[in-house]
C-alpha positions in Angstrom: 77.8 102.8 104.8 79.5 99.3 105.5 83.0 99.0 106.9 86.4 99.7 104.7 89.1 97.5 104.9 90.8 99.8 107.1 88.0 99.5 109.5 88.2 95.9 109.8 90.3 94.3 112.8 93.7 94.1 112.2 93.5 89.9 112.1 90.8 90.2 109.3 93.2 92.9 107.4 95.7 90.5 107.4 94.0 87.6 106.3 92.9 89.4 103.3 96.3 90.6 102.5 97.6 87.3 103.0 95.3 86.2 100.2 96.3 89.1 98.3 100.1 88.2 98.8 99.4 84.9 96.9 98.0 86.8 94.1 101.3 88.7 94.0 103.5 86.0 94.1 102.0 84.4 91.0 103.9 87.2 89.1 107.3 85.6 90.4 108.7 82.3 88.9 108.5 80.5 92.5 106.8 77.5 93.4 105.2 79.0 96.8 104.5 76.4 99.8 103.8 79.1 102.5 103.0 82.6 103.3 103.2 84.1 107.1 102.4 87.5 108.1 105.5 89.0 109.8 104.7 92.6 110.3 101.3 94.5 110.0 102.4 98.6 110.7 103.8 101.1 108.1 103.8 98.2 105.7 102.9 94.7 105.6 105.6 92.2 105.5 105.2 88.2 104.9 107.8 85.5 104.8 107.2 83.4 101.6 108.7 79.9 101.5 109.0 78.1 98.6 108.8 74.1 97.9 112.5 74.0 97.6 112.9 75.6 101.2 114.0 78.9 100.1 112.7 81.8 102.2 111.8 85.3 101.0 110.4 88.6 102.3 107.1 90.1 100.5 106.5 93.9 101.4 103.4 95.1 100.4 103.0 98.9 100.8 99.9 99.3 102.4 100.3 102.3 104.4 103.3 103.8 102.4 102.8 106.9 100.6 105.7 105.9 98.3 105.4 105.9 94.5 106.9 103.9 91.9 109.8 106.5 91.5 110.8 106.3 95.0 110.9 102.5 95.3 112.9 102.3 92.0 115.5 104.6 93.7 115.5 102.3 96.8 115.9 99.3 94.6 118.8 101.1 92.9 120.4 102.0 96.0 120.2 98.5 97.4 121.5 96.9 94.5 124.7 99.3 94.7 125.5 98.3 98.4 125.4 94.8 97.2 128.9 95.3 96.3 130.1 97.2 99.1 132.2 94.9 101.5 130.9 95.2 105.0 127.3 95.8 104.5 125.0 93.0 104.2 121.4 93.8 102.8 118.6 91.6 101.4 118.6 91.7 97.5 115.5 92.7 95.8 114.1 89.9 93.2 112.8 90.5 89.9 109.4 89.3 88.8 108.5 87.1 85.4 108.3 90.6 83.3 112.0 91.5 84.7 110.6 94.1 86.9 111.4 94.7 90.6 108.1 96.2 91.5 105.1 94.3 91.2 101.8 96.9 91.1 98.3 95.2 91.5 94.9 96.5 92.3 93.8 95.7 96.0 90.4 95.4 95.6 89.4 95.4 99.4 91.0 99.0 100.1 90.3 100.4 96.6 94.1 101.0 96.0 96.8 100.1 93.8 99.6 98.5 95.7 103.2 98.5 95.1 105.0 95.3 96.3 108.5 94.2 96.1 110.2 90.8 96.9 113.4 90.7 98.9 115.7 87.6 99.4 115.8 86.4 103.3 118.1 87.7 105.8 119.1 85.0 108.5 119.0 85.8 111.9 116.6 87.8 114.7 115.7 91.3 114.6 117.6 93.2 117.2 114.4 94.9 118.5 114.2 97.4 121.1 116.9 96.2 123.5 120.4 96.1 121.2 123.3 95.2 123.1 126.2 97.7 122.9 128.3 95.5 120.6 125.3 95.3 118.3 125.1 99.1 118.3 128.8 99.3 117.8 128.5 97.4 114.6 125.5 99.5 113.7 127.6 102.5 113.9 130.2 101.1 111.7 127.8 99.7 109.1 126.1 103.4 109.1 129.3 105.1 108.5 130.3 102.7 105.7 126.7 103.7 104.2 127.6 107.2 104.3 130.8 106.5 102.9 129.7 104.8 99.7 126.5 106.8 98.9 128.4 109.6 98.3 129.1 107.8 94.9 125.7 106.6 94.4 123.6 108.4 91.6 120.0 108.1 91.3 119.0 106.4 87.8 117.1 108.8 85.6 113.6 107.1 86.4 113.9 107.2 90.0 113.1 110.0 92.6 113.7 110.3 96.7 112.1 112.8 99.0 114.3 115.7 100.0 114.8 115.6 103.7 115.3 119.8 104.1 111.6 119.6 103.7 110.0 119.9 107.2 107.8 116.9 106.6 110.2 115.1 104.4 107.6 115.6 101.5 105.0 113.4 103.3 101.7 115.3 103.8 101.1 117.5 106.7 98.7 116.4 109.2 99.7 118.6 112.2 99.4 122.1 110.8 97.1 121.5 107.5 93.6 122.1 107.1 93.6 118.2 108.0 94.9 118.5 111.5 92.8 117.3 114.5 94.9 119.6 116.9 93.6 122.2 118.9 95.0 125.9 118.1 97.3 125.6 121.1 98.7 122.6 120.5 99.2 123.8 116.6 100.9 126.9 117.8 103.3 125.2 119.9 104.1 122.7 117.0 104.1 125.8 114.6 106.8 127.4 116.9 108.8 124.1 117.0 108.9 123.7 113.2 110.1 127.4 112.5 113.0 126.6 115.0 113.5 123.2 113.2 113.5 124.8 109.8 116.0 127.4 110.8 118.3 124.7 112.1 117.9 122.6 109.1 118.4 125.2 106.6 121.9 126.3 108.5 122.9 122.5 108.2 122.1 122.2 104.8 123.9 125.2 103.7 127.1 123.9 105.2 127.1 120.4 104.1 126.5 118.3 100.9 123.4 115.8 100.6 123.5 112.4 99.9 120.9 109.2 100.2 120.6 108.0 103.7 118.8 105.3 105.1 116.7 107.4 107.8 115.2 104.7 109.9 118.1 102.8 111.1 116.7 101.2 114.5 116.4 97.9 116.2 113.6 96.6 114.2 115.2 97.3 110.7 118.6 95.2 111.5 119.4 91.5 112.2 121.9 89.9 114.0 123.0 86.6 113.0 126.4 84.5 114.2 127.8 88.1 115.5 127.1 89.8 112.1 124.6 92.7 111.7 122.2 92.8 108.3 120.0 95.9 107.7 116.8 95.8 105.6 113.8 98.2 105.2 115.4 101.2 102.8 111.7 102.1 102.3 112.2 105.6 104.3 115.4 106.5 102.4 115.9 109.8 101.1 118.1 112.6 100.2 119.6 114.4 103.5 122.5 114.7 105.6 124.5 111.8 107.6 123.9 113.7 110.5 120.0 113.0 110.1 120.6 109.5 109.9 122.7 109.5 113.0 120.0 111.4 114.7 117.5 109.0 113.8 119.2 106.1 114.9 120.1 108.0 118.4 116.4 108.8 119.1 115.5 105.0 119.6 117.9 104.5 122.0 117.5 105.0 125.9 121.1 105.4 127.6 124.1 107.4 127.5 126.1 104.3 127.3 123.9 103.1 124.0 124.8 106.2 122.5 128.3 106.2 123.0 128.3 102.4 121.7 126.5 103.7 118.4 129.0 107.0 117.9 132.1 105.1 118.8 131.5 102.6 115.9 130.9 105.1 113.5 133.9 107.1 114.6 136.0 103.7 114.3 135.2 104.2 110.3 135.0 107.6 109.6 134.9 111.2 111.7 131.3 112.4 112.9 129.9 115.0 111.0 130.3 118.6 112.2 127.5 119.2 114.3 126.7 120.8 117.9 124.8 119.2 120.9 121.9 121.8 119.9 121.9 120.4 116.4 120.9 116.8 117.7 118.5 118.2 120.3 116.6 119.5 117.3 116.9 116.7 115.0 115.4 114.5 117.9 112.7 116.9 118.4 112.0 116.8 114.5 111.8 113.1 114.6 109.5 113.0 117.2 107.1 115.6 115.0 107.5 113.2 112.2 106.5 110.2 114.1 103.3 112.1 115.5 102.5 113.3 111.8 102.6 109.6 110.7 100.4 108.8 113.6 97.9 111.1 112.2 98.3 109.9 108.8 98.2 105.9 109.3 95.2 103.7 109.1 97.0 101.3 111.5 94.6 101.0 114.4 97.1 99.8 117.1 99.4 103.0 116.0 96.2 105.5 116.1 95.8 104.2 119.6 98.8 105.6 120.6 98.0 109.2 119.6 96.7 110.8 122.9 100.1 109.6 125.2 102.2 110.4 122.3 100.9 113.7 121.7 101.0 114.8 125.3 104.6 113.5 125.7 105.4 115.4 122.6 104.1 118.5 123.4 105.8 118.5 127.0 109.3 118.1 125.2 108.2 120.8 122.4 107.8 123.3 125.7 111.3 122.2 127.0 112.9 122.5 123.5 111.5 125.9 122.8 112.7 127.4 126.2 116.1 126.8 125.4 
């Protein structure tokens, strides 16, 4: 049997997706002069330049399990946020049919791929080394998101996953029959999930759910002339603000960074009620979610991370379960 699309070297996958992107863009009333690959991980993102020197970002959901109903919800929420002062996001663009989602058959992968075009955000991605100032502003922005999302209602034709589910309604690759883990590894992860489920259930019984971004880190924010913008709402769902905060904290390295983020949040509104144990539990949950993703993804670079990431995850789980 010949190589599948996902067996090809990353450079060849990107080359084929760039050709596919040009086909997708035929659905829009734009004169295209250039298509440049920006990111090829969870999804494929391209910078699109027109002959009138406008820039856009085209996202092709090559790895994402999100369906059309999920993307409709994402679009509805982003459009809702366009009217919120203090929050800068990209805006979705309609195709010639008046739709925000363009779905086309991708023959190389044998899949139908959902695509969405966004306006361009100026600035540089903050990345892995955010400054304390940037984190403070991120905390403020997150608090604004949480404040206003209480007023947001999903359209009738849209749906988002519930984050009280231990796998956030994604497929289980850690404990199911598809798992590649040995019995001892699975037992350790199962024990951790039982503790996480109990803790999450307690939080949900005491708080009201709302839409959250669920992936606020340095690679999903841009900084331009002292202002911050956020993008990549592809992981959004129905959850609790404390889950959003814990997800952001997961990607930080120092107590000073944590404090910068939290102080920014508290400058807008009080932190949600929580304990230190709640945060530790949610941080471990985030790590398990990322481990599950590594077993799910077709991205070759991410798959190569599994041995090291698994070893460190198991070490942290032993500490977590001893508490």
